[in-house]
LODRENLO-403571 format. One record per residue (C-alpha): x, y, z; residue in one letter. Coordinates in steps of 0.5 Angstrom, whole numbers, padded with zeros to 4 digits, always signed. Layout:
! LODRENLO-403571
XYZA...
! end
This chain:
! LODRENLO-403571
+0007-0197+0058M+0007-0191+0062R+0002-0188+0067E-0003-0184+0064G-0003-0187+0057G+0001-0192+0052L+0007-0190+0049R+0011-0195+0044L+0017-0193+0040N+0019-0198+0035V+0026-0196+0032G+0030-0202+0029A+0026-0203+0023G+0027-0196+0021E+0019-0195+0023T+0017-0191+0029A+0010-0191+0031V+0007-0187+0037A+0000-0188+0041V-0001-0183+0046T-0007-0182+0050T-0009-0175+0051A-0008-0171+0057K-0015-0170+0060S-0018-0165+0065N-0022-0166+0071A-0028-0167+0066R-0025-0172+0061G-0024-0167+0056V-0017-0167+0052S-0013-0161+0052E-0008-0163+0047D-0013-0162+0041F-0013-0155+0039P-0018-0156+0033A-0024-0158+0038Q-0025-0150+0039K-0027-0151+0031R-0032-0157+0033F-0033-0157+0040P-0038-0162+0040S-0035-0167+0036S-0028-0167+0038K-0031-0168+0045L-0034-0174+0043K-0028-0177+0039L-0024-0176+0045D-0028-0180+0050E-0029-0186+0045L-0021-0186+0044F-0020-0186+0051L-0025-0191+0052Q-0022-0195+0047W-0014-0194+0048I-0015-0196+0056S-0018-0203+0054M-0013-0209+0055P-0015-0212+0049D-0014-0206+0045S-0007-0205+0048Q-0005-0212+0047K-0007-0211+0039L-0003-0205+0038V+0003-0208+0041L+0002-0214+0037N+0001-0210+0031L+0008-0206+0032L+0011-0213+0033E+0009-0215+0026D+0011-0208+0023T+0018-0209+0026K+0019-0216+0024S+0016-0215+0017G+0010-0220+0018R+0003-0218+0014P-0001-0214+0019L-0007-0218+0021T-0013-0215+0025G-0017-0218+0031P-0020-0223+0026N-0014-0225+0022G-0016-0221+0016L-0010-0217+0013A-0015-0212+0010S-0018-0210+0017L-0015-0205+0021S-0016-0205+0029P-0018-0197+0029L-0023-0196+0023S-0025-0200+0017P-0022-0195+0012S-0016-0192+0015S-0011-0198+0015T-0008-0196+0008S-0007-0189+0011A-0004-0191+0017L+0001-0197+0015F+0002-0197+0007A+0009-0196+0006A+0010-0197-0001T+0007-0192-0007P+0003-0195-0012P+0006-0198-0018L+0007-0195-0024S+0002-0196-0030P+0008-0200-0034S+0008-0205-0029K+0001-0205-0027H-0005-0208-0031G-0009-0202-0030S-0008-0195-0028P-0006-0194-0020P-0012-0191-0016R-0010-0185-0012S-0007-0185-0005P-0013-0181-0003L-0018-0185-0006S-0024-0188-0002P-0023-0195-0005T-0019-0199+0000K-0013-0203-0003R-0011-0209+0001S-0005-0209+0005V+0000-0214+0004G+0007-0215+0007A+0009-0208+0009S+0016-0206+0007A+0020-0202+0013P+0020-0194+0011I+0027-0193+0009P+0032-0189+0013R+0031-0181+0011G+0025-0182+0007A+0022-0176+0011H+0028-0173+0013H+0028-0165+0012L+0034-0162+0010R+0038-0158+0015Q+0036-0150+0014F+0039-0147+0020Y+0047-0147+0021F+0049-0143+0027P+0056-0143+0025N+0055-0141+0018G+0053-0145+0012R+0058-0150+0009P+0062-0148+0003S+0060-0152-0003S+0065-0156-0007Q+0065-0151-0013E+0067-0145-0008A+0072-0149-0004I+0075-0151-0011G+0075-0143-0013S+0078-0141-0007V+0084-0146-0008N+0085-0144-0015G+0086-0137-0013K+0091-0139-0007L+0095-0143-0012N+0096-0137-0016A+0097-0132-0011L+0101-0136-0006F+0105-0141-0010G+0110-0144-0006K+0112-0138-0002K+0110-0134+0004A+0107-0127+0002L+0109-0120+0005T+0103-0115+0007V+0103-0111+0000D+0103-0118-0003Q+0097-0120+0001F+0093-0115-0002I+0090-0119-0007K+0088-0125-0002V+0084-0119+0002T+0081-0117-0005K+0080-0123-0009E+0079-0129-0003V+0076-0125+0003V+0073-0120-0001E+0074-0114+0003L+0076-0107+0001P+0083-0107+0001M+0084-0102+0007F+0082-0108+0011F+0089-0111+0009N+0094-0109+0014Q+0089-0111+0020L+0087-0118+0017L+0095-0119+0015F+0096-0118+0023S+0091-0122+0025R+0094-0128+0022I+0101-0126+0023D+0101-0127+0030T+0108-0128+0031Q+0110-0121+0027R+0114-0125+0022T+0112-0120+0017G+0110-0126+0012T+0104-0130+0012V+0104-0137+0009T+0098-0141+0005R+0098-0146+0011E+0097-0140+0016Q+0092-0137+0012F+0088-0143+0011M+0088-0144+0019D+0085-0137+0020Y+0080-0138+0014W+0077-0145+0016R+0077-0142+0023A+0074-0135+0022K+0072-0133+0015L+0070-0139+0011E+0063-0140+0013R+0062-0132+0014A+0058-0127+0009D+0062-0121+0008I+0059-0117+0014S+0061-0123+0019Q+0068-0123+0016R+0069-0115+0017A+0066-0116+0024F+0071-0122+0025E+0077-0118+0023V+0075-0111+0026L+0073-0114+0033R+0078-0115+0039Q+0079-0123+0041P+0074-0125+0046G+0069-0119+0044V+0063-0119+0041D+0062-0112+0039Y+0066-0106+0036L+0068-0100+0039V+0071-0093+0036H+0078-0096+0037D+0077-0102+0032D+0076-0097+0026F+0082-0093+0027R+0087-0098+0024P+0083-0098+0017I+0081-0091+0017M+0089-0090+0018N+0090-0094+0012V+0084-0090+0008V+0088-0083+0010L+0095-0086+0007E+0092-0089+0001T+0086-0086-0002H+0087-0081-0007P+0082-0077-0005G+0085-0075+0001L+0092-0074-0001E+0092-0067+0000F+0091-0068+0008L+0098-0070+0008K+0100-0063+0008E+0095-0062+0014A+0096-0067+0019P+0093-0063+0025E+0086-0065+0021F+0087-0072+0020Q+0085-0074+0027E+0079-0070+0026R+0077-0073+0020Y+0078-0080+0023V+0074-0078+0029E+0068-0075+0025T+0068-0081+0020V+0067-0086+0026I+0062-0082+0030Y+0058-0081+0023R+0059-0089+0023I+0056-0090+0030F+0051-0085+0029Y+0048-0089+0023S+0049-0096+0025V+0049-0096+0033N+0042-0096+0034R+0042-0097+0041K+0047-0091+0042G+0051-0095+0047D+0057-0094+0043R+0058-0101+0041R+0056-0104+0034I+0054-0111+0034T+0054-0116+0029L+0046-0116+0028R+0047-0108+0027E+0053-0109+0022L+0049-0113+0018K+0042-0109+0018R+0046-0103+0016S+0049-0101+0009D+0056-0100+0012L+0060-0105+0008L+0057-0103+0001E+0059-0096+0003V+0066-0098+0005M+0066-0102-0002M+0065-0095-0005M+0070-0092-0002V+0075-0097-0004N+0073-0096-0012N+0071-0089-0012E+0077-0084-0013E+0073-0078-0011D+0072-0079-0003I+0067-0073-0004N+0062-0078-0008K+0061-0082-0002V+0056-0078+0001L+0055-0083+0007K+0060-0082+0013H+0067-0081+0009F+0066-0075+0005S+0071-0070+0006Y+0066-0064+0005E+0061-0066+0010H+0067-0067+0015F+0069-0060+0013Y+0062-0057+0015V+0061-0061+0021I+0068-0058+0024Y+0067-0051+0022C+0060-0051+0025K+0063-0053+0031F+0069-0049+0031W+0065-0043+0030E+0061-0044+0036L+0067-0046+0040D+0069-0039+0041T+0075-0040+0046D+0077-0046+0042H+0077-0051+0048D+0074-0056+0044F+0067-0056+0048Y+0061-0052+0047I+0056-0050+0053D+0049-0047+0053R+0050-0040+0050E+0055-0043+0045D+0049-0047+0042L+0044-0042+0042L+0048-0038+0037R+0047-0044+0032Y+0044-0043+0026G+0043-0036+0027N+0040-0037+0033H+0035-0041+0030A+0033-0046+0036L+0029-0044+0042T+0032-0043+0049Y+0027-0049+0052R+0030-0054+0047I+0037-0052+0048V+0036-0053+0055D+0033-0060+0054R+0039-0062+0050I+0043-0060+0056F+0039-0064+0061S+0042-0070+0056Q+0035-0072+0055A+0036-0075+0048P+0043-0077+0049R+0048-0077+0055R+0054-0073+0053F+0060-0077+0053V+0065-0070+0054S+0066-0072+0061G+0065-0064+0063V+0059-0062+0067E+0055-0057+0062G+0059-0058+0056K+0058-0061+0050M+0064-0065+0046G+0065-0066+0039Y+0062-0073+0039E+0056-0070+0042D+0056-0064+0037F+0056-0069+0031V+0050-0073+0034W+0046-0066+0035F+0048-0063+0028I+0046-0070+0024L+0040-0070+0028S+0038-0062+0027E+0039-0062+0020E+0036-0069+0017D+0030-0070+0021K+0028-0075+0016S+0032-0081+0019S+0029-0085+0024A+0035-0084+0029L+0034-0076+0029S+0026-0077+0030L+0028-0081+0036E+0033-0076+0038Y+0027-0070+0038W+0022-0074+0040F+0025-0075+0047T+0026-0068+0047C+0019-0066+0047I+0017-0072+0051D+0018-0068+0058L+0015-0074+0062D+0018-0080+0058F+0011-0083+0057D+0013-0085+0050N+0008-0080+0047R+0007-0073+0046I+0001-0069+0048V-0002-0062+0047A+0001-0059+0054S+0008-0061+0052E+0007-0058+0045M+0004-0052+0048R+0010-0051+0053Y+0015-0051+0047F+0011-0047+0042Y+0010-0041+0047E+0017-0039+0046E+0016-0039+0038Q+0010-0035+0039L+0014-0030+0043H+0019-0030+0038R+0015-0029+0032M+0012-0023+0035E+0018-0020+0037C+0020-0020+0030L+0014-0017+0027S+0012-0024+0024Q+0004-0025+0024E+0003-0030+0030P+0000-0037+0029V-0004-0039+0035L-0003-0046+0038F-0010-0048+0037E-0009-0047+0029D-0002-0050+0030I-0005-0056+0033L-0010-0057+0028C-0005-0057+0023Q+0000-0062+0026L-0006-0067+0027S-0008-0066+0019D+0000-0067+0017M+0001-0073+0022V-0005-0076+0022K-0004-0080+0029P-0008-0086+0031D-0011-0082+0037K-0013-0075+0036E-0009-0070+0040G-0004-0076+0042V+0003-0077+0037F+0007-0083+0038S+0014-0084+0035L+0011-0089+0030Q+0006-0084+0028D+0012-0079+0026L+0016-0085+0023K+0010-0086+0018G+0010-0079+0016C+0014-0076+0011K+0013-0069+0014L+0015-0071+0021A+0021-0066+0021G+0017-0060+0020N+0013-0062+0026F+0019-0061+0030F+0021-0055+0027N+0015-0052+0028I+0016-0053+0035L+0023-0050+0036F+0026-0048+0030N+0024-0041+0028L+0028-0040+0021N+0026-0047+0019K+0019-0046+0021F+0018-0040+0017I+0022-0043+0011A+0016-0048+0011F+0011-0043+0012E+0013-0039+0006T+0015-0046+0002R+0021-0043-0001D+0021-0045-0009P+0029-0045-0009F+0029-0051-0004L+0023-0054-0007I+0027-0054-0014R+0033-0057-0010Q+0029-0063-0008E+0026-0064-0015R+0033-0064-0018E+0036-0069-0013D+0031-0073-0010P+0036-0078-0008H+0040-0073-0003L+0038-0073+0004T+0036-0067+0008E+0043-0067+0011W+0046-0068+0004D+0043-0062+0001R+0045-0058+0008F+0052-0060+0007A+0053-0058+0000R+0050-0051+0001T+0054-0050+0007E+0060-0052+0004Y+0059-0047-0002V+0058-0042+0003R+0064-0043+0007L+0069-0044+0002S+0067-0038-0001M+0068-0034+0005E+0075-0037+0006E+0076-0035-0001E+0074-0028+0000G+0078-0028+0007E+0084-0030+0003D+0083-0025-0003A+0082-0019+0003S+0089-0022+0006N+0092-0021-0001E+0090-0014-0002S+0092-0012+0005A+0099-0015+0003D+0099-0011-0003V+0097-0005+0000L+0102-0005+0005D+0107-0007+0000D+0105-0001-0004S+0105+0004+0002M+0112+0001+0004D+0115+0002-0003A+0119+0009-0003P+0117+0014-0008F
! end
């Protein structure tokens, strides 16, 4: 018994019954029954009657006696000694205290009544509720779901075949990485080093099982990759955590074998792949990939494709060498002094002067993303990778966030007409200088409203733009003249490209087109150099 009500708990007979008075406010109205909102008058009256009944000494004594009878297994009797009567209500005894289900028809003279039937059945000696009768299966496992006996047996069988009675070297350990841990083979060296902490050059079955049970057995594939990649005691991944596996990809992938003859570009390729991974996976933009971000991405599926595909250029996400070639050449073209930094004037030349001064100023104000170059007023290679991926594929969520922040001058999470006018004014001036037919801002505003259909007229939120398939054109109209004109003219070549390859992203199409252009330019330069060499030789030859 406690102040404010009666609470009794009987646990020895595996039966737990609790009767608690409802907490009341100053008017005596129960605050613990949300159903009173549906039937306020009836609930108030029921609460009042229940409080009166439970507060009576005889009622409390009766409840104590009934609980003692239940605990000892004796028949339940009401205040008049009748086993079929309930102290609470004439019809609720079976619902509250009946502990056994109805007998089966084969052991009963007549078909059993439904447990929900209003007809009362007498309650005899009530058996205690068996342990676990109302037990719920565990559905949350903070350390991962335990492996089934079948899975454990499968792992043991594979390890018996792979280890035998000997320790494995790093090359022999590849099958363990692929078949047991189920990670791509370029994780092998890193996984091996995590287990071989003494640097003996071999791993025994016992060493692997210790690491397996402690780190990997209950984990899914994303958790396993995260555990192998991350540094001990750290719950996120940084750029350097990916370098060991990227070095293995460079050394072993058949599609990158030609890069062994150009070691100066190997490091740039590794950097570009890592920057692209962080661009897509690290949604917070803090250069730290968490387990949650890794699980929500398709990075492991892409890595599996790298593991199984001999042509690296068919893996369009992150790893394509052709994509790296386009990004690096674009940066090199802008970086005229080749100090590996580009400034505001350099970026203005991007895309044949496609961008306006105002949007470039906004980028160099570091509004969409703070530069990591470490040099004031300079954009480094990593910063450029983020820029070009955002500029050439405005259909991705991260790109929309990048450009939305640029246009949102006051950072109030919405774009209004005054902000749009500020950026479009320069576009209008450029159209006039190029003898293009100018489009007034009022007409543009109507066009954008019809295209995006914002929830609030004249106010564009990030959510509005993410829900629009043509959101990229919203930004192109404001600051990229070349793409604005292409959108207005509806280039049939681009439309045909989109129809032929609907699975490709805007970035994929851009990279493919640019790679063809750049490769043709390089071949043309080589041919010109060869012709010049032949001409020089002929001029030097004696007559």
